[in-house]
C-alpha positions as CSV (number, residue, x, y, z in Angstrom):
1,M,0.0,0.0,0.0
2,I,1.3,3.4,-0.9
3,E,2.0,5.5,2.2
4,R,2.8,8.8,0.5
5,L,4.3,10.3,-2.6
6,F,7.7,11.9,-1.8
7,I,8.8,15.0,-3.5
8,H,12.2,14.1,-4.9
9,S,12.3,11.9,-8.0
10,I,14.3,9.1,-6.2
11,F,11.4,8.6,-3.9
12,Y,8.9,8.9,-6.8
13,C,10.8,6.0,-8.4
14,S,10.3,4.0,-5.2
15,L,6.6,4.8,-5.2
16,L,6.1,3.6,-8.7
17,L,8.2,0.4,-8.0
18,S,5.8,-0.4,-5.2
19,V,2.9,-0.1,-7.5
20,F,4.2,-1.6,-10.7
21,G,6.8,-4.0,-9.5
22,N,10.5,-4.2,-10.2
23,I,11.4,-1.8,-13.0
24,S,14.9,-0.9,-14.2
25,W,15.5,2.8,-14.0
26,A,18.3,2.8,-16.5
27,Q,17.1,4.6,-19.6
28,A,17.4,2.2,-22.6
29,A,18.6,3.7,-25.8
30,S,15.1,3.0,-27.3
31,K,13.4,4.8,-24.4
32,N,10.7,2.3,-23.6
33,G,11.0,0.8,-27.0
34,F,10.0,3.9,-29.0
35,D,12.1,5.0,-32.0
36,L,13.1,8.6,-31.4
37,S,15.3,8.9,-34.5
38,Q,12.7,11.2,-36.2
39,A,11.5,13.0,-33.1
40,T,10.5,16.6,-33.4
41,I,11.7,17.3,-29.9
42,A,15.1,16.8,-28.3
43,S,15.4,13.1,-27.3
44,D,17.5,14.0,-24.3
45,E,14.6,16.0,-22.9
46,I,12.4,12.9,-23.0
47,F,12.6,11.2,-19.6
48,A,11.5,7.7,-18.5
49,G,9.0,8.3,-15.8
50,G,9.4,4.8,-14.3
51,P,6.9,2.3,-15.6
52,P,7.5,0.7,-19.0
53,R,5.0,1.3,-21.8
54,D,1.6,0.3,-20.6
55,G,2.9,-0.1,-17.1
56,I,0.2,2.5,-16.3
57,P,-2.6,0.7,-18.1
58,A,-5.1,2.8,-20.2
59,I,-8.7,1.8,-19.8
60,N,-9.9,0.6,-23.2
61,Q,-13.3,-0.9,-22.2
62,P,-14.7,1.5,-19.7
63,K,-17.8,0.6,-17.6
64,F,-20.1,3.2,-16.1
65,V,-22.6,3.4,-13.3
66,A,-25.3,5.8,-12.4
67,V,-24.7,8.8,-10.1
68,S,-26.9,7.2,-7.5
69,A,-24.7,4.1,-7.5
70,V,-21.4,5.9,-6.8
71,D,-20.1,5.3,-3.3
72,F,-16.4,5.8,-3.7
73,L,-16.2,9.6,-4.3
74,H,-16.0,12.5,-1.9
75,D,-17.8,15.8,-2.6
76,D,-14.4,17.6,-3.2
77,D,-13.1,14.9,-5.6
78,I,-12.5,16.2,-9.1
79,V,-14.3,14.7,-12.2
80,I,-13.7,15.4,-15.9
81,G,-17.0,15.6,-17.8
82,V,-17.8,14.8,-21.5
83,V,-21.1,15.8,-23.0
84,H,-22.1,14.4,-26.4
85,H,-25.6,14.8,-27.7
86,N,-27.8,13.6,-24.8
87,I,-25.1,11.5,-23.1
88,T,-23.1,12.9,-20.2
89,R,-20.2,11.0,-18.6
90,A,-17.9,11.8,-15.7
91,Y,-14.4,10.5,-15.3
92,P,-13.1,10.8,-11.7
93,T,-9.4,11.8,-11.3
94,R,-9.4,9.3,-8.4
95,I,-9.5,6.6,-11.1
96,L,-7.5,8.6,-13.8
97,I,-4.4,8.9,-11.7
98,W,-3.9,5.2,-12.0
99,H,-4.6,4.9,-15.7
100,E,-4.1,8.4,-17.2
101,I,-6.1,7.5,-20.4
102,V,-9.6,6.3,-21.0
103,N,-10.3,5.3,-24.6
104,D,-14.0,5.8,-25.0
105,R,-16.8,6.1,-27.5
106,I,-20.3,7.6,-27.6
107,D,-22.1,6.4,-30.7
108,D,-19.7,7.1,-33.6
109,H,-17.7,9.7,-31.6
110,A,-14.4,8.2,-30.4
111,F,-12.4,10.2,-27.9
112,A,-9.7,9.9,-25.3
113,V,-9.9,11.3,-21.8
114,T,-6.3,12.0,-20.7
115,Y,-4.9,13.1,-17.3
116,C,-1.3,13.9,-16.3
117,P,-1.1,14.1,-12.5
118,L,2.3,15.7,-12.6
119,C,0.9,18.7,-14.5
120,G,-2.6,18.5,-13.1
121,S,-3.8,18.6,-16.7
122,A,-7.0,16.8,-17.9
123,M,-7.7,17.1,-21.6
124,V,-10.0,15.3,-24.0
125,F,-9.0,14.5,-27.6
126,D,-10.8,13.2,-30.7
127,R,-9.4,9.7,-31.5
128,T,-10.3,9.9,-35.2
129,I,-7.1,11.1,-36.8
130,D,-6.6,11.2,-40.6
131,G,-9.8,9.1,-40.9
132,Q,-8.5,6.4,-38.6
133,V,-9.7,5.7,-35.0
134,R,-6.6,5.5,-32.8
135,Q,-6.3,3.7,-29.5
136,F,-3.9,5.5,-27.1
137,G,-1.7,4.0,-24.4
138,V,0.7,5.4,-21.8
139,S,4.2,5.4,-23.1
140,G,5.9,5.7,-19.6
141,L,7.8,8.7,-21.0
142,L,7.5,12.3,-20.1
143,Y,8.4,15.5,-21.9
144,Q,8.6,18.7,-19.8
145,S,7.0,16.6,-17.0
146,D,3.9,16.0,-19.1
147,V,2.7,12.5,-20.2
148,L,3.5,11.3,-23.6
149,L,0.7,9.2,-25.1
150,Y,1.3,6.8,-27.9
151,D,-1.1,5.3,-30.4
152,R,-1.0,1.6,-31.0
153,E,-1.6,1.9,-34.7
154,T,1.7,3.7,-35.5
155,E,3.5,3.7,-32.2
156,S,3.9,7.5,-32.6
157,L,4.4,9.5,-29.4
158,W,1.9,12.3,-28.7
159,S,2.4,15.3,-26.4
160,Q,-0.7,16.0,-24.3
161,L,-0.1,19.7,-23.6
162,G,1.9,20.1,-26.8
163,L,-1.2,18.9,-28.7
164,Q,0.6,17.0,-31.4
165,A,2.6,13.9,-32.3
166,V,6.3,14.3,-31.6
167,S,7.7,11.0,-33.0
168,G,6.9,8.2,-35.4
169,S,5.1,8.4,-38.7
170,A,2.5,10.8,-37.3
171,A,5.1,13.3,-36.1
172,G,3.8,16.8,-36.5
173,T,0.1,15.7,-36.7
174,A,-2.1,17.8,-34.5
175,L,-4.5,16.5,-31.9
176,D,-8.0,17.8,-32.0
177,W,-8.5,19.2,-28.5
178,L,-12.2,18.9,-27.4
179,P,-14.0,20.9,-24.8
180,S,-14.6,19.1,-21.5
181,E,-15.9,20.0,-18.0
182,Y,-13.8,20.1,-14.9
183,M,-15.4,20.3,-11.4
184,T,-15.9,18.8,-8.0
185,W,-18.1,15.7,-7.6
186,A,-20.5,17.7,-5.5
187,A,-20.9,20.2,-8.4
188,W,-21.2,17.5,-11.0
189,K,-23.9,15.4,-9.4
190,K,-25.9,18.6,-8.8
191,Q,-25.6,19.7,-12.4
192,H,-25.7,16.3,-14.0
193,P,-27.8,14.0,-11.8
194,D,-28.6,11.6,-14.6
195,S,-25.1,11.2,-16.0
196,E,-23.0,8.1,-16.2
197,V,-19.8,7.8,-14.1
198,L,-16.7,5.8,-14.8
199,S,-16.8,2.6,-12.7
200,T,-14.0,1.3,-10.5
201,D,-14.6,-2.0,-12.2
202,T,-11.7,-1.3,-14.6
203,G,-10.3,-4.9,-14.8
204,Y,-7.3,-3.8,-12.7
205,R,-6.6,-4.0,-9.0
206,R,-5.8,-0.5,-7.8
207,D,-6.5,1.4,-4.6
208,Y,-9.0,3.9,-5.9
209,N,-9.7,5.1,-2.4
210,S,-6.2,6.7,-2.1
211,N,-4.5,9.5,-4.0
212,A,-0.9,8.8,-4.5
213,Y,-0.2,12.4,-5.4
214,D,-1.4,14.2,-2.3
215,A,2.1,15.1,-1.1
216,Y,3.1,16.1,-4.6
217,F,0.2,18.4,-5.0
218,A,0.9,20.0,-1.6
219,S,4.5,20.8,-2.6
220,D,5.7,23.4,-5.1
221,E,8.5,21.1,-6.3
222,T,8.5,19.5,-9.7
223,M,9.5,15.9,-10.3
224,F,11.4,16.2,-13.6
225,P,13.3,19.0,-15.4
226,V,11.2,21.7,-17.1
227,P,12.4,25.0,-18.7
228,H,11.5,28.0,-16.5
229,T,11.4,30.9,-18.8
230,R,8.5,32.6,-17.0
231,R,8.5,33.1,-13.2
232,E,5.5,35.3,-12.6
233,F,3.9,32.6,-10.3
234,A,4.9,29.7,-8.1
235,N,5.3,26.4,-10.0
236,K,1.9,25.0,-9.0
237,T,-0.2,28.0,-9.2
238,W,-3.4,26.9,-11.0
239,V,-4.1,28.7,-14.2
240,V,-6.8,28.2,-16.9
241,G,-4.9,27.7,-20.1
242,V,-6.5,28.7,-23.4
243,L,-4.9,28.3,-26.9
244,I,-6.7,29.8,-29.9
245,N,-5.3,30.2,-33.4
246,G,-1.8,29.6,-32.0
247,E,-2.1,32.3,-29.2
248,A,-1.8,31.1,-25.6
249,K,-3.2,32.9,-22.6
250,A,-3.2,32.0,-18.9
251,Y,-5.9,33.0,-16.4
252,P,-4.7,32.5,-12.7
253,V,-7.7,31.2,-10.8
254,D,-6.7,33.0,-7.6
255,T,-7.3,36.4,-9.4
256,L,-10.4,35.5,-11.5
257,P,-13.5,37.1,-10.2
258,T,-16.0,34.6,-8.7
259,E,-19.1,36.8,-8.9
260,H,-19.0,37.5,-12.6
261,S,-17.5,36.4,-15.9
262,I,-14.8,38.3,-17.8
263,H,-14.7,39.1,-21.5
264,D,-11.5,38.8,-23.4
265,T,-10.1,38.2,-26.9
266,V,-7.5,35.5,-27.6
267,G,-6.2,34.7,-31.1
268,G,-8.7,37.1,-32.6
269,K,-11.6,35.3,-31.0
270,A,-13.9,36.8,-28.4
271,I,-14.3,34.6,-25.3
272,T,-15.9,34.6,-21.9
273,V,-14.1,33.2,-19.0
274,S,-15.6,32.3,-15.6
275,Y,-14.5,30.4,-12.5
276,H,-16.8,29.0,-9.9
277,A,-14.5,28.6,-6.9
278,E,-16.8,26.4,-4.8
279,G,-17.0,23.8,-7.5
280,R,-13.5,24.5,-8.8
281,Q,-15.1,24.9,-12.2
282,P,-13.6,26.9,-15.0
283,Q,-15.7,27.7,-18.0
284,V,-14.7,29.2,-21.3
285,T,-17.2,30.0,-24.1
286,D,-17.2,31.8,-27.4
287,A,-19.4,34.7,-28.4
288,Q,-22.2,32.3,-29.4
289,G,-22.0,30.5,-26.0
290,N,-20.3,27.4,-27.3
291,A,-17.7,25.7,-25.1
292,V,-14.1,26.4,-25.9
293,A,-11.4,23.9,-25.0
294,A,-9.4,25.0,-21.9
295,V,-7.4,23.3,-19.3
296,L,-6.8,23.8,-15.6
297,V,-3.1,23.2,-15.2
298,F,-0.1,24.0,-13.1
299,W,1.7,27.2,-14.2
300,F,5.1,25.5,-14.5
301,A,3.7,23.2,-17.2
302,W,1.8,25.8,-19.1
303,Q,4.7,28.2,-19.3
304,A,7.1,25.3,-20.3
305,F,5.0,24.5,-23.4
306,Y,3.9,28.1,-24.1
307,P,6.7,30.4,-23.0
308,A,5.2,33.3,-24.9
309,T,1.8,33.0,-23.2
310,A,0.0,36.1,-22.3
311,I,-1.4,36.4,-18.7
312,W,-4.7,37.9,-17.8
313,T,-4.5,40.5,-15.0
314,N,-7.3,41.9,-13.0
315,N,-6.7,45.6,-13.5
């Protein structure tokens, strides 16, 4: 049983060993078996996080239960929500920390729910790429402390926060980032009482009652090297990250008003940003009221991927 997550990477290694068994920490030249010869990022900035590929198992056949049947969540637990047509599904981070990817489908809409505990980033992507439905797995590799996904069809590596493939035959191909909802379980079940909720019946034995990253979240330290070109905030300041037409902007949640929304323009597009502190719920919409993809993420990760990011200030 995991007692706690230590801050320094040597202890992080020990934690993962206790969960996933004996794993060699020497970086193989192939880096978990992935060919990096054509990588679009520096291979020496790709780090082995500990587990081998699929050592953190993605959920490929998710099962769901009704809100009324959920007995493993606390009101302040976080869930990631997906709404498609008349179907609404919640994916608790209490489960996602152990799997990081859920390959799911609603009707003909195939998507992946992804979560990187080290960056605090939960993002949903369309799995249909160049006309082919991809199945994503966890590579066991990290870039700028963020999870690198891989697709089983081409074994290309994909950067979650970078929003594109960084190696393999798909290198340079963009991910289609989809809007999703992020909020506490209390807020979710109030807003979506008839939704489906990812079940703990995942096919794997994991302690879904514990959060192995509590100590990490409570510290301002990072686990792996990241470039620090922007130091306006502490590493783990929560920001709402928005990327529109290649323009990035960060909205620090501590300074966002909770009593009203703000209106802004990013990448030439008018948006409205709001943050409901009680439910830890960010919302970004366009001028027509349509949801815009956004991510609640640690500042250190956002500035690492988007060093030119603008920052909203409450002047």
